[in-house]
C-alpha positions in Angstrom: -117.6 36.9 255.4 -120.3 38.5 257.7 -123.5 36.5 258.3 -126.9 38.1 257.7 -129.0 38.9 260.5 -132.3 37.0 261.0 -135.2 39.3 261.8 -137.3 36.9 263.7 -134.7 35.6 266.3 -132.1 37.0 268.6 -130.2 39.1 268.0 -133.0 41.3 266.9 -132.8 44.2 264.3 -135.6 46.8 263.9 -135.5 49.8 261.5 -137.4 53.0 261.6 -138.2 52.4 265.2 -139.4 55.8 266.1 -141.9 58.0 264.5 -140.1 60.4 262.1 -141.0 63.3 264.1 -140.1 61.7 267.4 -136.7 60.5 265.9 -135.9 63.8 264.6 -136.6 65.6 267.9 -134.4 63.1 269.8 -131.7 63.5 267.2 -131.8 67.2 267.2 -131.7 67.2 271.1 -128.8 64.9 271.3 -126.7 66.6 268.6 -127.4 70.0 269.8 -124.5 71.9 271.4 -126.1 72.0 274.9 -125.8 68.2 275.1 -122.6 67.6 277.1 -120.0 64.8 276.1 -117.3 63.5 278.0 -113.9 62.2 276.8 -112.9 58.7 277.5 -109.3 57.6 277.0 -110.4 54.1 276.1 -113.1 52.3 274.2 -113.6 48.7 275.6 -111.1 48.4 278.4 -108.7 50.6 280.3 -105.7 49.5 278.5 -102.8 51.6 277.8 -102.1 49.7 274.6 -105.5 50.6 273.1 -105.2 53.6 270.8 -108.9 54.4 270.6 -110.8 57.1 272.3 -114.5 58.5 272.2 -116.8 60.7 274.0 -119.7 59.4 276.1 -122.8 60.7 278.1 -123.9 58.4 280.9 -127.6 58.8 281.2 -128.4 56.0 283.7 -126.3 54.0 286.0 -126.3 52.6 289.5 -130.1 52.4 289.7 -131.1 55.8 288.8 -130.8 58.6 286.2 -127.5 60.1 285.9 -128.4 63.0 283.5 -130.9 65.8 283.2 -131.3 64.5 279.7 -132.6 61.0 280.8 -136.1 62.1 279.6 -135.0 62.0 276.0 -134.8 58.1 276.4 -138.4 57.6 277.0 -139.5 56.9 273.5 -136.9 54.2 273.1 -137.5 52.9 276.7 -141.3 52.7 275.8 -140.4 50.2 272.9 -137.8 48.2 274.9 -140.1 48.0 278.1 -137.4 46.9 280.2 -138.0 45.1 283.6 -135.0 46.7 285.0 -132.3 49.1 283.8 -128.6 48.6 284.4 -127.1 51.4 282.2 -127.9 54.0 279.5 -124.9 55.5 277.7 -124.7 57.7 274.6 -121.5 57.2 272.6 -119.8 59.5 270.1 -117.1 58.1 268.0 -114.8 60.5 265.8 -114.1 59.7 262.1 -110.9 57.9 261.3 -109.2 57.6 257.8 -109.4 53.9 257.8 -112.2 52.0 259.5 -111.0 51.2 263.1 -112.2 48.0 264.8 -112.4 48.4 268.5 -111.5 45.4 271.0 -114.2 42.8 271.6 -115.8 43.2 275.0 -118.7 42.1 277.0 -120.7 45.0 278.6 -121.4 42.9 281.7 -120.4 39.3 282.8 -124.0 38.1 283.4 -126.8 37.5 280.7 -128.8 40.8 279.9 -130.1 42.6 276.9 -128.1 45.3 275.1 -129.8 47.6 272.6 -127.9 49.7 270.3 -129.8 52.8 268.9 -128.2 54.6 266.0 -128.6 58.4 265.9 -127.0 58.8 262.5 -126.2 56.7 259.4 -122.7 56.1 258.6 -120.2 53.3 257.5 -119.4 52.3 261.1 -121.0 49.2 262.7 -121.4 46.9 265.7 -120.0 43.3 265.2 -120.8 40.2 267.3 -118.0 37.7 267.8 -119.8 35.2 265.5 -119.2 37.8 262.8 -122.7 39.4 262.7 -122.2 42.9 261.4 -124.8 45.6 261.9 -124.5 49.0 260.2 -125.2 52.2 261.9 -128.3 53.3 260.3 -130.2 56.1 262.0 -133.4 55.3 263.8 -132.2 51.5 264.0 -132.5 49.5 267.1 -130.0 46.1 267.4 -130.8 44.1 270.5 -128.6 41.2 271.7 -127.2 39.6 274.7 -124.6 42.2 275.9 -122.6 39.4 277.9 -121.5 37.9 274.7 -118.4 39.4 273.0 -119.1 42.4 270.7 -117.3 45.4 269.4 -117.8 48.9 267.7 -116.1 50.6 265.0 -115.3 54.2 264.0 -116.6 55.7 260.8 -115.0 57.1 257.8 -117.7 58.8 255.8 -119.4 61.2 258.3 -118.3 63.7 260.9 -119.0 61.3 263.7 -120.9 57.9 264.5 -123.3 58.3 267.4 -125.5 55.8 269.1 -127.1 55.1 272.5 -126.4 51.9 274.3 -129.2 50.3 276.7 -128.2 47.5 279.0 -131.4 46.1 280.8 -133.3 43.0 281.8 
């Protein structure tokens, strides 16, 4: 059985993070057909046995913005107030008939913060190795140590599951 998430400790969960109008603009901008998505043949590891795939858009990597859409992240960065960014990546998972659990992984081997910002509500989730499950609810921000094993899932009830992953100090 999944554990409930404490709101006052780490990991941290915040709903309705952005003002409704700010969120709607971000949601519209990232779901509009001019936002490019890039196919990835694996989800957690480049492993031929893994059957999953998804689409990503790398917004920040290697100490600099990697996308002309990086400025869309400013409202969330204002909330996170990172000392230093490692990576920002938008994720787009296609639906499956049955909920698919992706492999556990760590974003980076050293302690750092990971924030998952949900763009849409669906029956998918992020799971931590200690059985904490965080559902994908639009405008929700989930913060945890990304060096600890965690995994994502597909969704079954919507056309897609979309979120943005922030890795930072």
